[in-house]
N, C-alpha and C positions, 0 to 999 in steps of 0.2 A: 561116066564123066559128066554126062549131061544131067543125070539125076543128082549128083552131088552139087552141081552148080545151082540147081533149082532150090535145093534145100538151103543153101547159103543165102540166096536172094530172099527167100521167105524169112529166114532168121533175121536178115538185115532189115527187112520191112517191118517185122514185128518189133525189133529193137528200136526202130525209128518211131514207130507208133507209140511205144512205151515212153520214149524220150519226150515226144510231143505232149503226151498226157501229163507227164511230170512237169513239163514246162508250163502247160496250161494251169495245172494246180498251183504251181509256184507263182505264176503271174496273178491268179485270182487271189492268192493269199497276200501278195504284195499290194494288189489293188484294194483289198479289204482293209489291210493295215494302214494304207495311205488314207483311205476314207475315214477310218477310225481316228487316225492321227489328226486329220483335218477337222473332224467333229470336236475332238478334244481341244484343238487349238482355238476353235470358235468359242467353246465353253470357257476356256481359260481366259480368252480375251474379254468375254462378257463379264466374267468374274472380276478381272482386273479393272475393267471400266467402272463396274459397280463400286468396287473398293475405292477407286480414285474419286468417284463422285462423293462417296461417304467421307473420304478424307478431306475433300474440298469443303464439304459442309461443316465438318468439325473444325476445320481451320478458320472458317468464317465465324463460327460461334466463339472460338477462342479469341479472335480479334475483337469481337463485340464485347465479350466479357472483360478483356483487358482494357478496352476503351471506357467501359462503365466504371471499372475499378480506378482507372486514372482520374475519371471525373469526380469520384467520391472521395478520393484520397485527400485532397485539400480540405474538404469539409470536415472529415474525421480528424485531421491534424489540428484544425482550428478548435474543435470540441475538446480534444485532449489538452490543448493549451488553456482553454477556458476552465476545465476541471482542475488542472494544476493551480491556476490562479485562485479559484475559489477555495481550494484546500489550504493554500498559503494564507489567504485572508482569514479563513476560519481559525487557523492556528494563532494568528496575530490577535484576533478577537478574543479567543480563549485566554490568552495571556493578559489582555486588557481587563477581561472580566475578573480574573483572579486578583489583579491589582485593585480593581474597584471594590471587590468584596473585602479585601483587607482594609482599604480606606474606610468602607462603611462600618466595619467592626470598630475601628478606631474612633470614628465619629460618634457611634452609638455610645461607646464608653465615655467619651468626653461629654456627650449630651446628658448622660446620667449624672455625671459629676456636676455639670452646670445646673441641672434640675434640682439637685440637692442643695447647691449654693443658693439657688433662687428661692427655694422654700425657706431656707434658714434666714435669708435676707428679708423675705416678706414677713415672716413671723417676727423678726426683730423690729422691722419697721412698724408693723401693726402694734406691737407693744409700746413702742415709742410714741406713736400717734395717740393711742388710747391713754397712755400715761400723761401725756401733755394735756389731754382734755379734762383730766381730773381737776376739779375746782372751778370749772367753767360755769358762769352764772347766766341764766336765760330768763327773760321776763315770762315766757311761757313756752311749752313744748306740746305741739298738737300731733297726735298720732293718726294714721290713715283710717283707723276704725272709729274715729270720732272722739276719742278720749283726749282731754287737754289738761295739762298740768301747769300751774302758775308758780312763779317765783322759784324756778328750778335751779338746783345746784348739783352738778355731776359729782358723785362721791366715789365711783369706781366701776370696775368691770369684773365679771366672772364668766365662766363658760356658758352660762344660761342667758346673760343679757347685761343691760346697762342699769346700774344702781344710782338712783337719784334721791335727793331730798327736795320736797316742795312745800308749798304753803300749808298743806294739811297733814304732812307727815313724810313718810318715805315710801318708795316703790321700786320694784325691779321690772324693767321693760325688756321683753325678749327682743333679740336683734331683728327677728323677722317682722316685728310689729313697728319698728322704727320707720320714720319717713325715709324716702330714697336718698335725700341729701345727706342724712346722718349715716345711712348705710355706706355711702361712698366715702364720707369723711372718716369713718371708723374702719374702712376696708373690710367690711363684713362680706362673707361669701356663704352661699347656701350650703356648701360642703363643710363649713366649719362645724365642729362638734358642739352640740348644745347639751348641756347637762340637764338632768331631770329637775323640774321645778318642785319645790316643797309641796307636799300633799296638804290640801285643805281639810281641816278636821270636820268630821260629821257629828251630829248630835250624839250618836252612840259612842263615838270615840272620845269626844270631849276635846279640849284645847291641847295643842302640842305640849309634850313634856319639856321642861327646861331644867337647867342646873341650879336655879334659884332655890333658896331655902324656903321661900313662900311661893308655892305654885300659883296661887291666885294673883299675887302682885306681879309675878313675872308674866303671866298671861295678859294682864291688863297693860303691861308695858309694850306689848306687841299690838300693832294696829291691824284690823281686818283689811284684807286687800280689796280694792274695788273689783266689780264684776268683770271689767274689761281686762284685768290683769291676771285672771285665773283661767284663761282659755288654754287648752292643752293641744299637743300635737295629735292626739288620738280622737279628734272630733268625729262623731258618726257621720257616715255618708248621707243618711236620710235627713231631709230637712226637718221633719217632725221630731225625729229622735234628737237632732241637734238642739232644737228649740226646747224640748223637754229637759235635756241635760243642762241647758243654761238656766232654766227655771229652778231645777233642783239645786244647782250650785248657788244661785242667787238666794234661795231660801236658806240654805245652810250658812252662807256668809251673813245674811241678815240676822239669823238667830244668834250667831256668834257675836256679832256687833252689838245687838241689843243686850246680850248677857254681860258683855264687858262694860257697856255704858251703865247698866244698872249697878254693877259692882263698883264702878268709879263713883257713882252718885252716893252709894252707901258709905264709902270711905270719905267722900267730900262732906257729907252731913255730920260725920263723927269727928273729922279733923280737917276743916276747910283749908287751913293754911299749911298743912303738912305736905311735904314733897313726896312724889312718887319715888319709891326705891329705884336707884340707878338712873334717875332723870332729874332735871332742874325744874320741871313744871310741877305745880301743886295738883292735888286731887281735884280741886275745883276746875282748874284749867284743863285737866285731862278729861273730866266729865263733859265740859263744854265742847271740846274738840271731838270726842266720840259721838256726841249728839249730832254734830254736823255729818260725821261719817254715816250714822244710822239713817239720817234723812236722805243722804245721797244714795246709799245702797237700797233704801226703800223705793226710791224713784226708779232705779234700774230694775229692781224686782218687779215693780208694776209694769214697766215696759216689756219685760220678758213674759209676764203673765198675759198681757194684752196680745202679744204676738202669738202665744199659744192658743188663746181663746179665739183668735181670728181663724185658725186652721182646725182646731179641735175644741169646740165649746164645752163638751162634756168631759174633758180630761180630768181624772181624779186629782191631779196636782192642783187644779184650780179650786178644789173643795177643801184643801187643807186650811186649818185655822192659822191665820197669820198674826 
């Protein structure tokens, strides 16, 4: 009995020890779990605090951005209004420009018509003024180049100049050689077309051909032009060349004049009182008048030669037999 009781006590003791061990293990596990849970809680709390701080930071940034946007919004709205206004004004100006272009085209067309009317009026008025001047008598007419005509009567006009009758015969004066007062009176313009002057005959060519049945008599009925009336638009630019050209022309006119005067004297000697064909003057009167022309042209020839001699004494033109 006693042995059975000891064994039962030992078993109870061992069972108690086992229970205590299991309880210790359970308690250690609970303590470890609690400790782990506490550490996790701290970590979670730290993470939550960090997230909260980040959230607060982002919230502040959002508020600052909103504040800046609110501050800039009125300015942007004003710029939009300004842009809209400029676009509207641009459209209005484009419309005005289109209207102005249309008006300009109309005005240019009207201007062309008025210019045509002006030119027609000017031409008509010019013809009237020049027509009214025909028959005007002048005691004398002095040209800017030094030429003077006496007892002048205006006989007409042509594209090359003014046609006059004077004490010693007839002449044609280019418009550009007229005094300024006469250019204004006759409404002459530098742009006005000038016809080519008749060519002066050279010794090889002889006198100009005419429709007369007697070429000699018709040639004598034409007077040699004075040297101042035969200047052309194609004068050389060189001073010496221009002087030589004037000498050549003067010599040519002088030879023509002396030939015509000699012919007039021959006819006057054979028939003193016979009239020149196609003229009311007699051969004697014609010879006298041509002698005056010869003396005058000779004087102008001498002046031209003296001018050439002053710049080129040995020029071959000065050695020609006059």
